[in-house]
C-alpha positions as CSV (number, residue, x, y, z in Angstrom):
1,M,0.5,-1.2,-29.7
2,V,-0.8,0.7,-26.7
3,F,1.7,2.0,-24.1
4,P,1.0,3.5,-20.7
5,N,1.2,7.3,-20.9
6,A,3.3,9.5,-18.6
7,Q,0.7,9.3,-15.8
8,H,1.0,5.5,-15.8
9,L,4.7,5.5,-15.9
10,M,4.7,7.8,-12.8
11,C,2.3,5.4,-11.1
12,L,4.6,2.5,-12.0
13,T,7.5,4.2,-10.4
14,L,9.8,1.8,-8.5
15,F,9.1,1.0,-5.0
16,K,11.6,2.8,-2.9
17,K,13.5,-0.3,-1.7
18,D,14.0,-4.0,-2.0
19,I,13.7,-4.1,-5.8
20,N,16.9,-4.8,-7.8
21,M,17.4,-3.4,-11.4
22,K,16.9,-6.7,-13.1
23,T,13.4,-7.0,-11.5
24,V,12.6,-3.4,-12.4
25,L,13.5,-3.9,-16.0
26,L,11.5,-7.2,-16.2
27,T,8.5,-5.5,-14.7
28,I,8.6,-2.6,-17.1
29,V,8.9,-4.9,-20.1
30,L,5.9,-7.0,-18.8
31,V,3.8,-3.8,-18.2
32,L,4.6,-2.5,-21.7
33,S,3.9,-5.8,-23.4
34,F,0.7,-6.4,-21.5
35,G,-0.5,-2.9,-22.5
36,C,-0.9,-4.3,-26.0
37,V,-4.0,-6.6,-25.8
38,S,-5.3,-8.6,-28.7
39,G,-7.5,-11.3,-27.3
40,K,-10.9,-11.6,-28.9
41,N,-12.5,-13.3,-25.9
42,N,-11.5,-13.9,-22.3
43,Q,-10.5,-17.5,-22.9
44,D,-7.2,-15.8,-24.0
45,M,-7.1,-13.4,-21.0
46,V,-4.7,-13.8,-18.1
47,N,-5.7,-11.9,-15.0
48,G,-3.1,-10.1,-13.0
49,D,-3.0,-12.8,-10.4
50,G,-2.2,-15.4,-13.0
51,Q,1.1,-13.6,-13.9
52,L,3.2,-14.9,-11.0
53,K,6.5,-14.0,-12.7
54,A,5.4,-10.4,-12.8
55,Y,4.6,-9.9,-9.1
56,L,6.3,-12.6,-7.1
57,P,9.6,-10.7,-7.2
58,L,7.8,-7.7,-5.7
59,L,6.7,-9.9,-2.7
60,K,10.1,-11.5,-1.9
61,D,11.2,-10.9,1.6
62,Q,8.1,-8.7,2.3
63,K,5.5,-8.9,4.9
64,V,2.3,-9.1,2.8
65,G,-1.3,-8.2,3.5
66,L,-4.1,-9.3,1.1
67,V,-7.3,-7.6,0.2
68,V,-9.2,-10.5,-1.3
69,N,-12.4,-12.5,-1.3
70,H,-13.6,-15.7,-2.8
71,T,-12.9,-14.5,-6.4
72,A,-9.1,-14.3,-5.8
73,V,-8.4,-17.7,-7.4
74,V,-5.4,-18.6,-9.5
75,S,-5.9,-21.8,-11.7
76,G,-8.5,-23.1,-9.2
77,V,-6.4,-22.3,-6.1
78,H,-7.1,-19.3,-3.8
79,L,-4.4,-16.6,-4.0
80,V,-3.7,-17.0,-0.3
81,D,-2.7,-20.7,-0.8
82,T,-0.9,-19.8,-4.1
83,L,1.3,-17.3,-2.4
84,L,2.0,-19.5,0.7
85,S,3.0,-22.4,-1.5
86,R,5.6,-20.2,-3.1
87,G,7.1,-19.0,0.2
88,V,5.4,-15.6,0.3
89,N,5.1,-14.3,3.9
90,V,1.3,-13.6,4.0
91,V,0.7,-11.9,7.4
92,K,-2.8,-10.7,7.2
93,I,-6.0,-10.9,5.1
94,F,-8.4,-8.0,4.8
95,A,-12.1,-8.9,4.1
96,P,-14.5,-6.5,2.2
97,E,-18.3,-6.5,2.1
98,H,-19.7,-10.1,1.9
99,G,-16.6,-11.4,3.7
100,F,-13.5,-13.3,2.8
101,R,-15.6,-16.3,1.5
102,G,-18.2,-14.0,-0.1
103,N,-21.2,-15.5,1.7
104,A,-22.4,-12.6,3.8
105,D,-25.6,-10.7,2.9
106,A,-25.4,-7.2,1.4
107,G,-24.9,-4.7,4.2
108,A,-24.3,-7.4,6.8
109,T,-21.4,-6.8,9.3
110,V,-18.3,-8.8,8.5
111,A,-16.5,-10.0,11.6
112,D,-12.8,-10.3,12.3
113,G,-11.4,-13.8,12.6
114,K,-8.9,-16.4,11.4
115,D,-8.7,-18.3,8.2
116,K,-9.5,-21.9,9.2
117,K,-7.2,-23.4,6.6
118,T,-4.1,-21.3,7.2
119,G,-4.6,-19.7,10.6
120,I,-3.9,-16.2,9.1
121,D,-5.7,-13.3,10.8
122,I,-8.7,-11.9,8.9
123,V,-9.4,-8.2,9.5
124,S,-12.9,-7.0,8.5
125,L,-13.1,-3.8,6.4
126,Y,-16.9,-4.0,6.5
127,G,-17.6,-3.6,10.2
128,K,-16.3,-1.2,12.7
129,H,-13.5,-0.1,10.3
130,K,-13.9,0.4,6.6
131,K,-10.4,1.9,6.4
132,P,-7.4,0.1,7.9
133,T,-5.9,1.8,10.9
134,G,-2.2,2.4,11.2
135,E,-2.0,-0.3,13.8
136,M,-3.5,-2.8,11.3
137,L,-0.8,-1.9,8.8
138,D,2.1,-1.7,11.2
139,S,3.3,-5.2,10.5
140,L,3.1,-4.9,6.7
141,D,5.4,-3.9,3.9
142,V,3.0,-4.3,1.0
143,I,-0.7,-4.9,0.4
144,V,-2.1,-6.8,-2.6
145,F,-5.6,-6.2,-3.9
146,D,-7.2,-9.0,-5.9
147,I,-11.1,-8.8,-6.2
148,Q,-13.4,-9.1,-9.1
149,D,-15.3,-5.9,-9.6
150,V,-18.3,-5.2,-11.9
151,G,-17.5,-1.6,-13.0
152,V,-20.3,0.2,-11.0
153,R,-19.7,3.1,-8.7
154,F,-21.9,1.8,-5.8
155,Y,-20.3,-1.7,-5.8
156,T,-18.4,-1.3,-2.6
157,Y,-15.2,-3.3,-3.4
158,I,-13.8,-0.2,-5.1
159,S,-14.7,1.9,-2.0
160,T,-12.6,-0.6,0.0
161,M,-9.8,-0.2,-2.5
162,H,-9.9,3.6,-2.1
163,Y,-9.7,3.4,1.7
164,V,-6.9,0.8,1.6
165,M,-4.9,3.0,-0.9
166,E,-5.3,5.9,1.4
167,A,-4.2,4.0,4.5
168,C,-1.2,2.7,2.6
169,A,-0.2,6.2,1.5
170,E,-0.5,7.5,5.1
171,N,1.6,4.6,6.5
172,G,4.3,4.0,3.9
173,V,2.9,0.6,2.8
174,K,3.2,-0.3,-0.9
175,F,0.0,-1.2,-2.8
176,I,-0.3,-3.7,-5.7
177,V,-3.4,-4.3,-7.8
178,L,-3.7,-7.6,-9.6
179,D,-5.9,-6.3,-12.3
180,R,-9.0,-8.1,-13.7
181,P,-11.4,-7.4,-16.7
182,N,-14.5,-5.3,-16.1
183,P,-17.7,-7.1,-17.3
184,N,-19.3,-3.6,-17.7
185,G,-16.1,-2.1,-19.1
186,D,-17.2,-1.5,-22.7
187,Y,-18.9,1.8,-21.8
188,F,-19.4,4.5,-19.2
189,D,-22.6,6.2,-18.3
190,G,-24.8,7.8,-15.7
191,P,-24.5,10.9,-13.4
192,V,-21.1,11.7,-12.0
193,L,-20.9,11.7,-8.2
194,Q,-21.1,15.1,-6.5
195,K,-18.9,15.5,-3.4
196,E,-21.8,16.3,-1.1
197,Y,-23.2,12.8,-1.8
198,R,-20.0,11.0,-1.1
199,S,-20.5,7.8,0.9
200,F,-19.3,4.2,1.0
201,V,-21.5,3.5,-2.1
202,G,-19.8,6.4,-3.9
203,M,-16.3,7.5,-2.9
204,D,-15.0,9.2,-6.0
205,P,-16.4,11.6,-8.7
206,I,-17.1,9.0,-11.3
207,P,-20.3,8.0,-13.1
208,V,-22.6,5.1,-12.2
209,V,-20.8,2.9,-14.8
210,H,-17.2,4.0,-14.8
211,G,-15.8,1.9,-17.7
212,L,-12.4,1.2,-15.9
213,T,-10.7,-1.9,-14.5
214,V,-9.8,-1.7,-10.8
215,G,-6.2,-1.1,-11.9
216,E,-7.1,1.8,-14.2
217,L,-9.4,3.3,-11.4
218,A,-6.5,3.0,-8.9
219,Y,-4.3,5.0,-11.3
220,M,-7.1,7.6,-11.6
221,I,-7.6,7.8,-7.8
222,N,-3.9,8.2,-7.2
223,G,-3.2,10.5,-10.2
224,E,-6.1,12.9,-9.5
225,G,-5.3,13.3,-5.9
226,W,-8.6,11.9,-4.6
227,L,-7.1,10.3,-1.5
228,K,-7.4,12.3,1.7
229,D,-5.1,15.4,1.7
230,S,-4.1,14.4,-1.9
231,V,-1.7,11.8,-0.6
232,K,-0.3,9.3,-3.1
233,C,0.4,5.7,-2.5
234,Q,3.3,3.6,-3.9
235,L,1.1,2.0,-6.5
236,R,1.8,-0.9,-8.9
237,V,-0.7,-2.5,-11.2
238,I,-0.2,-5.9,-12.9
239,P,-2.3,-5.6,-16.0
240,V,-4.6,-8.2,-17.6
241,L,-3.0,-10.0,-20.6
242,N,-5.0,-10.0,-23.8
243,Y,-7.9,-7.7,-22.7
244,R,-9.6,-4.9,-24.4
245,H,-12.6,-2.9,-23.1
246,S,-14.9,-4.1,-25.9
247,D,-14.4,-7.8,-25.0
248,K,-17.4,-9.7,-23.7
249,V,-16.3,-10.8,-20.2
250,H,-17.6,-14.0,-18.6
251,V,-17.2,-13.9,-14.8
252,E,-16.6,-17.5,-13.7
253,I,-17.0,-17.0,-10.0
254,K,-20.0,-14.8,-8.9
255,P,-18.6,-11.7,-7.4
256,S,-21.2,-11.4,-4.6
257,P,-24.2,-13.5,-3.4
258,N,-26.8,-11.6,-5.4
259,L,-24.9,-11.3,-8.7
260,P,-24.9,-15.0,-9.6
261,N,-24.2,-14.7,-13.4
262,D,-23.2,-12.5,-16.3
263,L,-26.8,-11.3,-16.9
264,A,-27.3,-10.1,-13.3
265,I,-24.0,-8.3,-13.5
266,R,-25.0,-6.6,-16.8
267,L,-28.4,-5.5,-15.4
268,Y,-27.1,-4.5,-12.0
269,P,-26.4,-0.8,-12.8
270,S,-29.9,-0.3,-14.2
271,L,-31.8,-2.2,-11.5
272,C,-29.9,-1.1,-8.3
273,F,-31.9,2.1,-8.0
274,F,-34.9,-0.1,-7.1
275,E,-33.0,-0.8,-3.9
276,A,-34.3,2.6,-2.6
277,T,-37.9,1.5,-3.3
278,D,-40.2,-1.3,-2.1
279,V,-40.0,-2.9,-5.6
280,S,-38.3,-6.3,-5.7
281,V,-35.4,-7.0,-8.0
282,G,-35.4,-10.7,-7.1
283,R,-33.5,-10.8,-3.9
284,G,-34.8,-13.8,-2.2
285,T,-35.0,-15.8,-5.4
286,E,-32.5,-17.8,-7.4
287,F,-32.5,-15.1,-10.1
288,P,-31.7,-11.8,-8.3
289,F,-31.2,-8.7,-10.5
290,Q,-32.9,-10.5,-13.4
291,V,-36.5,-9.8,-12.5
292,I,-38.5,-6.8,-11.3
293,G,-41.8,-7.0,-9.4
294,Y,-44.3,-5.6,-6.9
295,P,-47.3,-7.1,-5.1
296,D,-49.8,-5.6,-7.6
297,S,-51.0,-7.2,-10.8
298,I,-50.8,-3.9,-12.6
299,F,-47.1,-4.4,-13.1
300,G,-47.2,-7.5,-15.3
301,D,-48.1,-11.2,-15.8
302,F,-44.8,-12.7,-14.6
303,T,-44.9,-13.6,-10.9
304,F,-42.4,-14.6,-8.3
305,T,-42.3,-14.7,-4.5
306,P,-39.1,-13.6,-2.6
307,V,-38.2,-15.8,0.4
308,A,-35.4,-15.9,2.9
309,I,-32.3,-17.6,1.4
310,K,-29.3,-18.1,3.6
311,G,-26.2,-16.6,2.3
312,M,-28.1,-14.5,-0.2
313,A,-31.0,-12.6,1.4
314,M,-32.5,-13.3,4.7
315,N,-35.0,-10.4,4.7
316,P,-35.6,-9.4,1.1
317,P,-38.0,-6.8,0.0
318,Q,-41.6,-8.1,-0.3
319,K,-40.6,-11.3,1.5
320,D,-43.2,-14.1,1.2
321,K,-45.4,-11.9,-1.0
322,K,-46.4,-12.7,-4.6
323,C,-44.9,-10.1,-6.9
324,F,-46.0,-9.2,-10.4
325,G,-43.7,-7.7,-13.0
326,I,-41.2,-8.6,-15.7
327,D,-38.7,-11.3,-16.4
328,L,-35.4,-10.1,-17.9
329,R,-33.8,-13.5,-18.3
330,D,-33.2,-13.2,-22.0
331,K,-29.8,-13.6,-23.4
332,A,-30.3,-10.4,-25.5
333,N,-30.1,-8.5,-22.2
334,L,-26.4,-9.4,-22.0
335,D,-25.9,-6.5,-24.4
336,Q,-28.0,-4.2,-22.1
337,K,-26.2,-1.0,-21.1
338,F,-27.2,1.4,-18.3
339,T,-30.8,2.5,-18.7
340,L,-33.6,4.2,-16.7
341,K,-36.4,2.6,-18.7
342,Y,-37.3,0.0,-16.1
343,L,-37.3,2.5,-13.2
344,L,-39.5,4.9,-15.3
345,M,-41.8,2.1,-16.4
346,F,-42.6,1.2,-12.8
347,R,-42.8,4.9,-11.8
348,D,-45.4,5.5,-14.5
349,K,-47.5,2.5,-13.3
350,F,-47.2,3.1,-9.6
351,P,-50.5,3.9,-7.8
352,N,-50.9,7.6,-7.4
353,D,-51.6,7.3,-3.6
354,S,-48.2,6.0,-2.7
355,A,-44.6,6.9,-3.5
356,M,-42.4,4.3,-5.3
357,I,-39.2,5.7,-3.9
358,T,-39.4,5.1,-0.2
359,R,-35.8,5.9,0.8
360,E,-35.0,9.2,-0.8
361,R,-31.6,9.7,0.9
362,W,-30.5,6.2,-0.2
363,F,-31.6,6.9,-3.7
364,N,-29.6,10.1,-3.8
365,L,-26.5,8.3,-2.5
366,L,-26.8,5.7,-5.3
367,A,-27.3,8.4,-7.9
368,G,-24.6,10.6,-6.5
369,N,-26.8,13.7,-6.6
370,S,-30.3,14.9,-5.9
371,T,-31.1,15.8,-9.5
372,L,-32.0,12.3,-10.6
373,L,-34.6,12.0,-7.8
374,R,-36.1,15.3,-8.7
375,D,-36.3,14.4,-12.4
376,V,-37.9,11.0,-11.7
377,K,-40.5,12.6,-9.4
378,N,-41.3,15.3,-11.9
379,G,-42.2,12.8,-14.6
380,L,-39.3,13.5,-17.0
381,N,-38.5,10.9,-19.6
382,E,-35.1,9.3,-20.0
383,E,-33.9,11.6,-22.7
384,Q,-34.7,14.7,-20.6
385,I,-33.0,13.2,-17.6
386,R,-29.9,12.2,-19.5
387,S,-29.5,15.8,-20.7
388,H,-28.7,16.8,-17.1
389,W,-25.6,14.6,-16.8
390,K,-24.4,14.9,-20.5
391,K,-21.8,17.6,-19.9
392,E,-20.3,16.1,-16.8
393,L,-20.2,12.7,-18.4
394,E,-18.3,14.1,-21.4
395,E,-15.7,15.7,-19.1
396,Y,-15.3,12.3,-17.3
397,G,-14.7,10.7,-20.7
398,K,-11.8,13.0,-21.3
399,L,-10.4,12.2,-17.8
400,R,-10.9,8.4,-18.3
401,R,-8.8,8.4,-21.5
402,K,-5.8,9.6,-19.5
403,Y,-5.8,6.4,-17.3
404,L,-6.6,3.7,-19.8
405,I,-4.2,0.7,-19.9
406,Y,-6.2,-1.3,-22.4
407,P,-7.5,-0.5,-25.9
408,E,-11.2,0.2,-26.3
């Protein structure tokens, strides 16, 4: 049996008011029992949002805000509708990158609005404000976070979570994470973010693949004092039932427009560095993050042509150009862990008279340092490059163990 350690118990401290002792004892029992996971596959898993008995008492008589998108579904019903049907007073919805319905292009501004079905105000956290203001939180007692993450530092849902936690801490609003399995949660790898490269694609000093659920990461952010001025939010996590980090996780609802399946999610951490180049990773096709190509036959026999696709990519790299490269749509790649081999393969074939990495600042923000760019440009191999992040990754591994809820 795996129990939360002292750090977790501190983070699971009672909210300051509105919780009776019966509810507290029930919640502690649920947390302790859910810390012991035994499911062999995620058919047996129950996400945090599916454990209504564990968190509905925490929302009773509260004014509730939700940080959710299209993935927040409980037994086929969106969390918004699930809570409303049970009498929860949902006051406001906060929308991250890609929007509340998950159909906005990467990087596209998300607008404020109203949910057509319920009339509830939708506040964008991917437009003018990435962090909620005090005025936005003034009408709330608690915020619930329920979004499917993919376990990669530059996937911006966790940056949104960081900012919302910070705003909650500063404004005395409680914060609940309805936890979910991490489809890249069986390992951690890559360079650890250096503070001078902090941005919305990298808020915290964690590696490219962090190996945590959003709940575990919330514990780490809170416990390590990474919020502004080391403030702490009143944090609760409803853990996943029957999950261990080694489980193969199938994501039923695509978490964003260009991660349409488990394979794309698995390859995403390795291929995302191409986003700082003119090389296509399949945006503008029906198989994004599953192919790599460039308009030069030197790169391979497989061909594809990116085009504008509404709701996925309206202006993809190499739009309307025939690209040559490699097709990674092989089930064996579902076991793929973070690797630089594809990046270095294209580097070594790239014409000498042009640079593959065309947006160096963006590359550094994705890497979380300037060392990786230097090493790639200097022709180092993967083993040599990895040696430069080995020590910091080992230190992160020790830190990670402090915040694990689930067995490896």
